[in-house]
C-alpha positions as a Python dict, from the first residue, in 0.01 Angstrom:
ca = {
    (1, 'M'): (0, 0, 0),
    (2, 'R'): (110, 358, -71),
    (3, 'L'): (183, 537, 260),
    (4, 'F'): (313, 858, 411),
    (5, 'A'): (357, 997, 761),
    (6, 'A'): (174, 1324, 818),
    (7, 'V'): (48, 1596, 1043),
    (8, 'L'): (-324, 1646, 983),
    (9, 'P'): (-454, 1996, 1059),
    (10, 'P'): (-773, 2013, 1268),
    (11, 'E'): (-1105, 2086, 1099),
    (12, 'A'): (-1113, 2445, 1229),
    (13, 'A'): (-776, 2521, 1062),
    (14, 'V'): (-890, 2353, 741),
    (15, 'A'): (-1214, 2553, 738),
    (16, 'E'): (-1024, 2882, 785),
    (17, 'L'): (-789, 2803, 499),
    (18, 'A'): (-1078, 2688, 277),
    (19, 'R'): (-1243, 3029, 316),
    (20, 'A'): (-921, 3203, 209),
    (21, 'V'): (-862, 2970, -86),
    (22, 'Q'): (-1221, 3005, -206),
    (23, 'G'): (-1148, 3365, -301),
    (24, 'V'): (-867, 3272, -539),
    (25, 'Q'): (-979, 2939, -688),
    (26, 'D'): (-1031, 2922, -1061),
    (27, 'D'): (-1024, 2653, -1328),
    (28, 'R'): (-665, 2715, -1442),
    (29, 'L'): (-531, 2487, -1166),
    (30, 'R'): (-633, 2146, -1029),
    (31, 'W'): (-725, 2230, -668),
    (32, 'T'): (-679, 1968, -403),
    (33, 'G'): (-981, 1890, -190),
    (34, 'R'): (-978, 2013, 167),
    (35, 'A'): (-1047, 1659, 288),
    (36, 'G'): (-697, 1570, 168),
    (37, 'W'): (-507, 1866, 315),
    (38, 'H'): (-211, 1749, 520),
    (39, 'F'): (155, 1815, 593),
    (40, 'T'): (353, 1519, 460),
    (41, 'L'): (641, 1440, 695),
    (42, 'A'): (786, 1134, 519),
    (43, 'F'): (662, 989, 190),
    (44, 'M'): (716, 613, 186),
    (45, 'G'): (558, 508, -142),
    (46, 'E'): (461, 143, -175),
    (47, 'V'): (511, -40, 155),
    (48, 'R'): (504, -417, 180),
    (49, 'E'): (245, -565, 418),
    (50, 'E'): (505, -760, 617),
    (51, 'V'): (685, -434, 709),
    (52, 'L'): (376, -275, 868),
    (53, 'P'): (402, -411, 1226),
    (54, 'D'): (761, -287, 1263),
    (55, 'L'): (676, 43, 1091),
    (56, 'H'): (383, 101, 1330),
    (57, 'A'): (602, 25, 1633),
    (58, 'R'): (878, 258, 1517),
    (59, 'L'): (636, 541, 1435),
    (60, 'A'): (479, 499, 1780),
    (61, 'R'): (826, 536, 1937),
    (62, 'A'): (900, 842, 1722),
    (63, 'A'): (574, 1005, 1831),
    (64, 'G'): (634, 910, 2193),
    (65, 'R'): (972, 1088, 2190),
    (66, 'T'): (826, 1409, 2042),
    (67, 'A'): (644, 1669, 2252),
    (68, 'P'): (324, 1833, 2120),
    (69, 'F'): (398, 2162, 1946),
    (70, 'A'): (221, 2472, 1817),
    (71, 'L'): (158, 2515, 1446),
    (72, 'R'): (-52, 2738, 1222),
    (73, 'L'): (-109, 2771, 851),
    (74, 'H'): (87, 3067, 724),
    (75, 'G'): (139, 3230, 385),
    (76, 'S'): (188, 3051, 57),
    (77, 'G'): (451, 2958, -195),
    (78, 'H'): (514, 2739, -495),
    (79, 'F'): (741, 2470, -628),
    (80, 'G'): (835, 2579, -979),
    (81, 'D'): (533, 2631, -1202),
    (82, 'R'): (357, 2311, -1094),
    (83, 'A'): (251, 2325, -725),
    (84, 'L'): (92, 2595, -509),
    (85, 'W'): (111, 2544, -135),
    (86, 'A'): (24, 2695, 203),
    (87, 'G'): (309, 2717, 448),
    (88, 'A'): (338, 2671, 822),
    (89, 'A'): (456, 2880, 1114),
    (90, 'G'): (506, 2797, 1478),
    (91, 'D'): (750, 2544, 1617),
    (92, 'L'): (895, 2441, 1282),
    (93, 'D'): (1203, 2293, 1449),
    (94, 'A'): (978, 2044, 1628),
    (95, 'M'): (798, 1966, 1303),
    (96, 'R'): (1128, 1908, 1122),
    (97, 'L'): (1242, 1682, 1405),
    (98, 'L'): (919, 1481, 1379),
    (99, 'A'): (971, 1454, 1001),
    (100, 'E'): (1327, 1327, 1055),
    (101, 'R'): (1206, 1075, 1312),
    (102, 'A'): (929, 951, 1081),
    (103, 'D'): (1180, 915, 796),
    (104, 'A'): (1424, 725, 1021),
    (105, 'A'): (1142, 501, 1151),
    (106, 'A'): (1050, 405, 795),
    (107, 'R'): (1412, 337, 697),
    (108, 'R'): (1474, 122, 1005),
    (109, 'A'): (1155, -73, 935),
    (110, 'G'): (1292, -159, 590),
    (111, 'V'): (1101, 89, 376),
    (112, 'P'): (1322, 205, 87),
    (113, 'M'): (1311, 585, 119),
    (114, 'D'): (1413, 849, -133),
    (115, 'Q'): (1732, 1039, -68),
    (116, 'H'): (1690, 1254, 242),
    (117, 'R'): (1662, 1631, 190),
    (118, 'R'): (1578, 1921, 420),
    (119, 'Y'): (1213, 1916, 515),
    (120, 'T'): (1000, 2207, 388),
    (121, 'P'): (663, 2213, 568),
    (122, 'H'): (386, 2273, 316),
    (123, 'L'): (28, 2179, 243),
    (124, 'T'): (-42, 2142, -130),
    (125, 'L'): (-336, 2353, -244),
    (126, 'A'): (-326, 2312, -624),
    (127, 'R'): (-127, 2172, -912),
    (128, 'S'): (-78, 2261, -1274),
    (129, 'R'): (-35, 1978, -1518),
    (130, 'D'): (131, 2192, -1787),
    (131, 'G'): (289, 2463, -1573),
    (132, 'A'): (132, 2797, -1485),
    (133, 'D'): (222, 3138, -1352),
    (134, 'L'): (151, 3086, -981),
    (135, 'T'): (255, 3439, -881),
    (136, 'P'): (-101, 3580, -858),
    (137, 'Y'): (-208, 3296, -628),
    (138, 'V'): (100, 3330, -407),
    (139, 'S'): (39, 3705, -386),
    (140, 'A'): (-327, 3658, -297),
    (141, 'L'): (-253, 3404, -22),
    (142, 'G'): (90, 3530, 88),
    (143, 'S'): (-39, 3723, 389),
    (144, 'Y'): (-265, 3441, 510),
    (145, 'E'): (-238, 3377, 886),
    (146, 'G'): (-434, 3090, 1035),
    (147, 'T'): (-516, 3032, 1399),
    (148, 'S'): (-258, 2836, 1598),
    (149, 'W'): (-329, 2482, 1716),
    (150, 'Q'): (-139, 2208, 1900),
    (151, 'V'): (-7, 1918, 1696),
    (152, 'T'): (-75, 1621, 1921),
    (153, 'E'): (-33, 1317, 1695),
    (154, 'L'): (162, 1161, 1414),
    (155, 'S'): (-54, 995, 1147),
    (156, 'L'): (19, 722, 896),
    (157, 'V'): (-191, 781, 586),
    (158, 'R'): (-273, 555, 294),
    (159, 'S'): (-299, 724, -45),
    (160, 'N'): (-549, 560, -277),
    (161, 'L'): (-469, 687, -625),
    (162, 'P'): (-750, 753, -873),
    (163, 'A'): (-836, 444, -1072),
    (164, 'S'): (-1148, 548, -1261),
    (165, 'G'): (-974, 756, -1526),
    (166, 'V'): (-1216, 1043, -1465),
    (167, 'P'): (-1033, 1372, -1538),
    (168, 'G'): (-967, 1574, -1224),
    (169, 'E'): (-1032, 1287, -983),
    (170, 'Q'): (-830, 1331, -663),
    (171, 'P'): (-649, 1069, -455),
    (172, 'R'): (-841, 948, -149),
    (173, 'Y'): (-662, 950, 184),
    (174, 'E'): (-726, 710, 469),
    (175, 'T'): (-560, 732, 810),
    (176, 'V'): (-437, 382, 894),
    (177, 'G'): (-253, 466, 1216),
    (178, 'A'): (-212, 754, 1460),
    (179, 'W'): (10, 792, 1764),
    (180, 'P'): (3, 1062, 2032),
    (181, 'L'): (296, 1297, 2071),
    (182, 'K'): (421, 1266, 2427),
    (183, 'G'): (773, 1409, 2446),
}
């Protein structure tokens, strides 16, 4: 199954961001659905079933060693001309540490991970298949400041890719594990 470790924002934070995004949405980009908004900490790709018990145990330990921390949705940015995202503010050092721990947990459980690079906290809002000028969107959302919340758990999420072939269909996300941050 296709998995990633994530921080899932609470519904109140998602609703706030949805109101801000509603003012800039148009049909030039493929907008992600708010039900799928998350901060990916470690993308694992396809994970073999036999690895799951060890992965769950290691993610539980990683969460148990990490204290809850404050986070809020903040501003926006883009990756090239393909992805528009909302950023994060708050205790980003704690979030980066949790991302490193989730990555290490996956590696130690035997999940082949991509080459490690510095974690950039972001929540993907929209994508462009052919490339687009994302500057107007970044400008419109750049001053966005969401309400702070406490991150209290690490989630393991399954990504179910579209299979119907319907244009614009989004992946479906299913939380398959969650562990409290304890510190």
